[in-house]
Steps between C-alpha positions, in 0.01 A plus 500: 500500500134526616537883515636509140204294370250714687638826360496357145140381532394837633662670194327254269161574657568878475596471131201287413263694721359726223460228242321285753258781587428552130449130452239480786318804352489328160384180665195686636426682179560237237284205424778323320622258781729321260696823448512573871636155589767549233604823680492345836719214376747751342545706818534190717770356277686833501494519879639141531783574254605801706479320829712206371743744356546656841577154638756442230672838558524440878623137473858572409539714808395203716738266317795746522451529876491119546811473278697743707403338825587159359841623384584635841393184684705281266834670583688257726652597830840437347452764236375740757804428717737551219348826392565639854860401540620385155620851378733522804688176402833576338779317312852537635783448257844476658848509365820365665843550352704181559863457423713195604864536413724208560871530467783273618667597819822594323326731261628852530250650264198680636252588241237770533238597233706806384820306425302227336356740249825704459710195414231316316519205740243229477409292801350156495118507508485373857717793618302771321258730677139390461173648592272265702138596461206368689140600572263505789181654618391751754214741586462868583379531857564872562576812303782398270605204725518137382508186724673188371725221599860561602628212283340672199718825531800363700825599341338697214674799357206615289121475570232565236137497627224451244139597573199321367423799264833449327690782657851425641691669771847468664487361853726573789538245780403659834586193705491122503490236774628159391391335822132566419555515118338845476606817313358853434574685173443870430378589154680796336204679348191700575159347580211463557577133552251210507521365852410152631239455771675335800298248695541337844673162488383415852144474373557240232404142560595162341262447210470863403554597145847595395581690170869523398593778258838554339714468186631142476744426225458859383128455433349818643178515707465125547231401751463156672238386745513268803422485866682564823641152584675582826590789730822573691704244318851511652772530244713252687244234409594573139872450567577868497707614791648831394159680494272624786137508422184293506316444162157474356465176302280504193439275198465803268777455242802708560771472237853653442432873448206505741734577792409824670151512345189533720286222633137632512190399681153495334459873570813594303700584819862401532537232768848378407809524281582210276848377593557126471397202292551129572687330218568131448293254704193672646505774235193711481536651844559871513577736791445871578619734770207632709433865413486611870860382542600653169353843608701501814830415321426752217434769766846436659673494160352841408580652835840347574615331172541172704309267732583406852458118575526435879667161558637322811715249299332160516362250262162336583361150465128419507417167656171317599437272794266239340384366836359835608478653141689804634735712300833622642777731375857398575829688455692335218803723487650799684703756307841575669520840683126546435260647751359145550840359592590790728162459688564123555259339247620148411431254216196275570343761735117496449349846457177538698451874495640811332386793701138413594439306189469124534695328222343231279718528191822675382302783337384612842857541618603697184193726519542587870866579468433721199221687689742558792760671277873536559686626808212424730502187724219238489445208728517147344362213706679167443466146606842330541458135598259528788571865594323814403743786423427869432770683319536870388614538137564826312445452126735650232457581139599200295784696341654543839479136613855424397636802693642443842 
């Protein structure tokens, strides 16, 4: 700004240089002082007008710069986060064909769609084929690959994936894992695709910002804000026993249709996948699968179409000794013909170690067995009454637990 003013003043002096010299010459020659002072006043006034005009001309540049800086600084971290990952969030429309035919046991008539049309037969409404439609969310995490919840796509015969720009594509299910509630869909189309930025769920802490993105109730691109309320929430604490994962708890609102959408941190990185909500008493709590776990599951689904879940065939009970404030993990049930039963593990055994890991809660047991994998023995240290026992156990995939 100073340089602009200096240049304009220099130009003004240059322009007025000749008239000023003429004025000084007239001042020496003339005896009419009144006329000379009028000239002096005129040139001074002209110079002031030009200088002020230069200020006025340069002022809008200053104001425009300040306006742009102010506009940038007023954009919230939420808006910045959504701009990074928002375009990768998709809507998943599913269709399931449901047909429940009920006939009496003595009925000798079997009806298929062709004969129904040919003979003009009409079935009762409850016996007719119906299309069950539902909707969920997901996000593109790699070229043409969408991550979502397994319960969003389970049993679907048709998948339509809608992008935030309005384009829609057919989706093909690559694989799903009901135990961890994760699925991967392949988009049938050509990119380039907007991809989400995946974060690190091991670096988040309670109290961090959490931004949930999805399409609840069919309302696309809905954003809610909250904080991370808890980490490593065991699903068994929520009364869910047919799943196997630990969850991120948040108070960011997650509603039906949000399932499968991303949970973001303040930088716009995906730290979890929205999966559960608490209804009824205590409503307002939402849960997400940590992204690190999701990446591992997705990798197995893409490579093998399935996921291996090492198990030894026991249920676990967390207990606390209040006198010593010490947590213990007890065996609550042993599956018949399981690796646990064959190795000699009994109900009420206290698990002290799995491998070299000291056990403080049931999650430690599950994690260590998962890390060990299948068809490879691992030492489990138990306390039975007053005795310390070490047993070798060879985990199996959960699908093979019932096999002898």
